[in-house]
C-alpha positions in Angstrom: 0.0 0.0 -0.1 2.2 3.0 -1.4 -0.1 5.6 0.9 0.3 8.3 2.9 -2.0 9.5 5.4 -3.5 12.6 7.0 -3.8 13.6 11.2 -6.5 13.0 13.4 -10.2 15.8 13.5 -11.5 16.7 16.4 -14.2 18.8 17.2 -14.9 20.6 20.8 -13.4 17.3 22.1 -15.7 15.0 20.0 -13.8 13.2 16.8 -15.5 13.8 13.5 -16.3 10.7 11.2 -13.1 10.6 8.9 -14.3 10.5 5.4 -11.2 9.5 2.8 -12.7 11.2 -0.1 -13.1 13.9 1.3 -10.2 17.0 1.1 -8.9 17.6 4.4 -8.6 21.1 4.5 -9.4 21.5 7.7 -5.9 19.8 8.8 -4.9 21.2 12.5 -1.7 23.3 12.6 1.2 22.6 14.3 2.0 21.7 17.8 -1.0 19.0 18.3 -2.1 18.6 21.3 0.6 17.9 24.2 -1.3 15.3 26.4 -1.5 13.2 23.5 2.0 13.5 22.4 4.0 13.1 25.6 3.0 10.5 27.3 5.1 8.5 29.8 5.3 5.5 27.6 7.1 7.9 24.8 9.1 9.9 26.8 10.5 6.9 27.8 11.4 5.1 24.6 12.9 9.1 23.9 14.8 8.7 26.8 16.2 5.5 24.8 16.6 6.4 21.1 18.3 10.0 22.6 21.0 7.7 23.6 21.4 6.0 20.8 21.6 8.7 19.1 23.9 10.4 21.1 26.3 7.3 20.8 26.1 7.4 17.1 27.2 11.1 17.3 30.1 10.0 19.1 31.4 7.0 17.1 31.2 8.4 14.0 34.5 10.2 14.6 36.4 7.2 14.9 36.2 7.6 11.2 39.0 9.9 11.0 37.2 10.2 6.7 33.8 11.1 6.8 33.0 10.6 3.4 33.6 7.3 4.1 30.6 7.4 6.3 28.6 9.5 4.1 29.3 7.9 1.0 28.0 4.3 2.5 24.9 5.2 4.4 23.6 8.1 2.0 23.5 5.1 -0.8 21.9 2.5 1.6 19.7 5.1 2.8 19.2 6.3 -1.0 18.3 3.1 -2.2 16.1 2.4 0.4 13.8 5.0 0.3 13.2 4.5 -3.4 12.4 1.0 -2.5 9.5 1.9 -0.1 8.3 3.7 -3.6 8.3 0.1 -5.0 11.7 1.6 -6.8 14.0 -1.3 -6.2 18.0 -1.7 -7.3 20.2 -3.8 -6.0 23.2 -2.2 -4.2 25.8 -3.6 -6.6 24.2 -2.1 -9.7 24.0 1.2 -7.4 27.5 1.0 -6.5 28.3 0.1 -10.6 26.4 2.8 -11.6 27.7 5.3 -9.1 31.1 4.6 -10.5 30.7 4.8 -13.6 30.4 7.2 -16.5 28.2 6.0 -19.1 24.9 7.7 -17.7 22.7 5.2 -18.9 21.2 4.0 -15.6 17.4 2.2 -15.6 15.3 4.2 -14.5 15.3 2.7 -10.7 19.0 3.5 -10.6 17.9 7.0 -11.2 16.0 7.5 -9.2 17.9 6.0 -6.2 21.0 8.4 -7.3 18.7 11.5 -7.2 18.1 10.7 -4.0 21.3 10.8 -3.6 22.0 13.8 -5.0 19.3 15.5 -3.0 20.4 14.7 0.1 23.4 15.8 -0.5 22.1 19.6 -1.5 20.0 19.3 1.6 22.9 18.7 4.5 24.9 21.3 2.2 22.2 23.5 3.2 21.8 22.7 6.5 25.7 23.6 7.3 26.0 27.1 5.6 22.3 28.1 6.7 21.4 26.3 10.1 18.0 27.1 8.5 15.5 24.7 6.4 12.9 26.9 3.9 10.2 26.0 1.9 12.0 27.0 -0.9 14.7 24.3 0.4 12.0 21.8 0.7 11.3 22.7 -2.9 14.5 22.2 -4.3 14.5 19.1 -3.0 12.0 17.6 -4.5 12.4 19.3 -7.6 15.9 17.4 -8.1 14.1 14.0 -6.8 11.6 14.1 -9.2 13.1 16.0 -12.4 10.4 18.3 -12.4 9.3 22.2 -10.7 5.3 21.7 -10.9 6.5 22.7 -7.2 3.5 22.9 -4.5 0.0 21.8 -5.4 -2.0 24.0 -7.1 -4.8 21.8 -8.5 -7.4 19.2 -6.9 -8.0 16.5 -7.7 -5.0 14.6 -5.3 -6.1 11.2 -3.2 -4.2 8.7 -2.3 -5.0 4.7 -3.0 -4.5 1.8 -2.1 -1.9 0.5 -5.1 -3.6 -3.0 -5.3 -8.2 -2.7 -4.8 -7.7 0.8 -6.1 -10.1 2.4 -3.1 -9.5 5.7 -1.6 -7.3 5.9 1.6 -7.0 9.3 2.5 -7.5 13.1 0.0 -5.3 15.3 1.8 -5.8 19.0 1.4 -6.8 20.8 -1.6 -7.0 24.1 -1.8 -4.1 26.4 -1.9 -4.8 28.5 0.7 -4.9 25.5 3.2 -1.5 23.8 1.6 -0.1 27.8 2.0 -1.4 27.6 5.6 -0.2 24.2 6.8 3.4 24.3 5.1 4.3 27.7 6.5 2.9 26.0 9.6 5.7 23.2 9.3 8.5 24.9 8.3 8.0 27.2 11.6 7.5 24.1 13.9 10.5 22.5 11.6 12.4 25.8 12.7 11.8 26.9 16.0 13.9 26.1 18.9 12.0 23.7 20.5 14.5 20.1 19.8 13.4 16.7 20.3 12.9 13.7 18.9 9.1 13.4 19.5 8.5 16.7 17.2 10.5 14.8 14.2 7.8 12.0 14.5 5.1 14.8 14.8 6.6 16.5 11.4 6.9 13.1 9.4 3.6 13.1 9.9 2.2 16.2 8.9 4.2 16.8 6.1 3.0 13.6 4.5 -0.4 14.2 5.9 -0.4 17.9 3.7 1.2 15.9 0.9 2.3 19.4 -0.9 3.3 17.6 -4.4 1.8 15.7 -7.1 5.1 13.4 -6.8 7.4 12.5 -4.7 6.5 13.4 -1.0 7.3 10.0 0.8 11.1 10.2 -0.6 11.4 14.6 0.2 9.6 14.1 3.7 12.3 11.1 4.2 14.9 13.9 3.7 13.0 16.2 5.8 13.5 14.1 8.8 17.3 13.2 8.4 17.7 17.1 8.2 15.7 18.0 11.5 18.3 15.5 13.0 20.7 17.8 11.6 19.3 20.6 12.4 19.1 19.9 15.7 22.8 18.9 16.4 21.2 14.8 16.8 23.7 14.2 14.5 26.9 15.6 12.3 26.5 14.0 9.2 23.8 12.3 7.5 24.5 9.1 8.9 21.0 7.4 10.2 18.8 5.3 6.9 16.0 4.9 9.1 13.9 3.7 5.5 15.3 0.5 6.3 13.2 0.3 9.2 10.0 1.6 7.4 10.5 -1.6 4.8 11.0 -3.8 7.5 7.9 -2.4 9.3 5.7 -1.0 6.1 2.6 -2.2 6.9 2.2 -1.2 10.4 3.6 2.4 9.1 1.1 3.1 7.1 -1.6 1.7 10.0 -0.8 3.9 12.4 -0.4 7.0 10.2 -4.0 6.1 9.0 -4.5 5.4 13.1 -3.6 9.2 13.9 -6.0 10.3 11.3 -8.7 8.5 11.8 -8.9 8.0 16.0 -6.0 10.5 17.3 -3.5 8.0 18.1 -0.8 9.8 18.1 1.1 7.1 20.7 1.6 4.2 19.0 2.8 5.8 15.7 5.2 8.6 17.8 6.4 5.1 19.2 6.9 3.6 15.9 9.1 6.8 14.7 11.4 6.8 17.7 12.4 2.9 18.0 13.1 3.2 14.2 15.9 5.6 15.1 16.8 3.8 18.0 17.4 0.4 16.2 18.8 1.8 12.5 21.0 4.3 15.4 22.1 0.5 16.9 22.4 -1.0 13.4 24.3 1.8 12.3 26.9 1.8 14.9 27.8 -1.7 14.7 28.1 -1.1 11.0 30.9 2.3 11.8 32.6 -0.2 13.6 33.0 -3.1 11.4 34.0 0.0 8.5 37.0 1.1 11.1 38.3 -2.8 12.4 38.8 -3.1 7.8 40.0 0.2 7.1 42.5 -0.4 9.7 43.6 -3.7 9.0 43.5 -2.8 5.1 45.6 0.0 5.9 48.0 -2.8 7.7 47.9 -5.1 4.3 49.1 -2.3 1.6 51.4 -1.1 4.6 53.2 -4.8 4.8 52.4 -6.3 1.2 52.9 -3.2 -0.9 54.3 -0.4 1.4 56.1 1.5 -2.1 52.5 2.5 -3.3 51.0 3.1 0.2 49.7 6.5 1.2 46.8 7.5 3.8 44.7 9.0 0.9 44.8 5.9 -1.6 43.6 3.5 1.5 41.0 5.6 2.0 39.5 6.4 -1.3 38.8 2.7 -1.7 36.5 3.2 1.1 34.9 6.0 -0.1 34.4 4.4 -3.5 33.8 0.9 -2.4 33.4 0.4 -6.7 36.9 2.5 -7.3 38.0 3.2 -11.2 41.7 5.1 -12.4 39.7 8.6 -12.2 39.0 8.4 -8.8 43.1 7.3 -8.1 44.6 10.2 -10.0 42.2 12.7 -8.3 42.6 11.5 -4.2 46.0 10.6 -4.5 48.0 13.1 -7.3 49.4 10.7 -9.2 49.1 9.7 -13.9 46.7 7.4 -15.1 49.7 4.6 -15.3 50.7 5.1 -12.0 47.0 4.7 -10.3 45.9 1.5 -12.5 49.5 0.2 -11.2 48.9 1.0 -7.7 44.7 -1.0 -8.5 46.4 -3.9 -10.0 48.7 -3.8 -7.5 45.9 -4.1 -5.0 43.7 -6.9 -6.7 47.5 -8.9 -6.6 47.1 -8.8 -2.9 42.9 -9.2 -2.5 42.2 -6.3 -1.6 40.8 -5.4 -4.5 38.6 -7.6 -7.4 38.9 -6.1 -10.9 35.9 -6.0 -13.2 34.7 -4.8 -16.5 32.0 -2.5 -16.6 30.8 -1.2 -20.3 34.6 -0.1 -21.4 35.3 1.0 -17.2 38.0 -1.1 -15.1 35.8 -1.0 -11.8 37.8 -2.2 -8.8 35.3 -2.9 -5.8 36.9 -2.9 -1.9 35.1 -6.7 -1.8 35.2 -6.5 2.0 33.7 -3.6 2.5 31.2 -3.9 0.0 29.6 -7.3 1.9 29.4 -4.8 5.3 27.6 -2.5 3.6 25.3 -4.9 1.5 24.5 -6.5 5.1 
């Protein structure tokens, strides 16, 4: 079921009957009632999640070249976020495409690479300005979908069960309502309050507004990561929540609908918080594995082929699990002939494997790839 949902409709303390076929122009502004969101169970889970995120943030510094982690995790997130939208590709195909210069990618690969590009752009904007505007969000969505249609202005958008065709939710339709809701969402995103509860609320509201004709899910998941960066829960975008949503996809949509129909905020917020905690702990394990492999690779190169060893050479093999001659010439500062020789010496000692992709030779850091594809 590839759909999103709307929030609860409450009038004078009584829940109005939910009609999925009626536009929800009366979507309440943020914040919601704290009595429904800041429950004991939610606060208990938030404490656990904050602890996991703090450990992840600190551990990221054990790898000096942060590009190693950013590249690895961003590609994972890009793949998984696109997979939620039924745009599926394998990691092997993805890394080959990232390393290749042919540009002849299939549509699934392109979707994933657009997601990566959008996430990097959002990360850059947060670092430069420490704020995220609606124009920023629109720009990220345009990178994802490769058009400039922008915020919805025409009526007729409804979300349906992709198997049965049944209308599940009709988001706000009037331009006035959408503009007011998006302005409120951005103000809430950027205010001084920082909490993970708030991140879950923001994600719900964004998916409920459904501001774009296309790409709302992927844009919303990028906004999640940017919130963690803006509020300094993380320094770099290394949390891939999409993997958790894939594993619990049916529950994700059910809980969105439950907030819409019945105002059940607690279960939704705990779901998101548990997702952040679980993926933080999974990423912590992955970082330790990458650091261990990096150290072993450095020692192996120093011992077996010391004449070509440099920190830049080894780190390039980790920033680019699928490496090629141009990457080495750029990072190490050697001519193509020397770069080619270095890569083949690394093949000889078992660190890389060489493959032909079109007319190009690609050199795979196989042990790193095994870690990344788990």
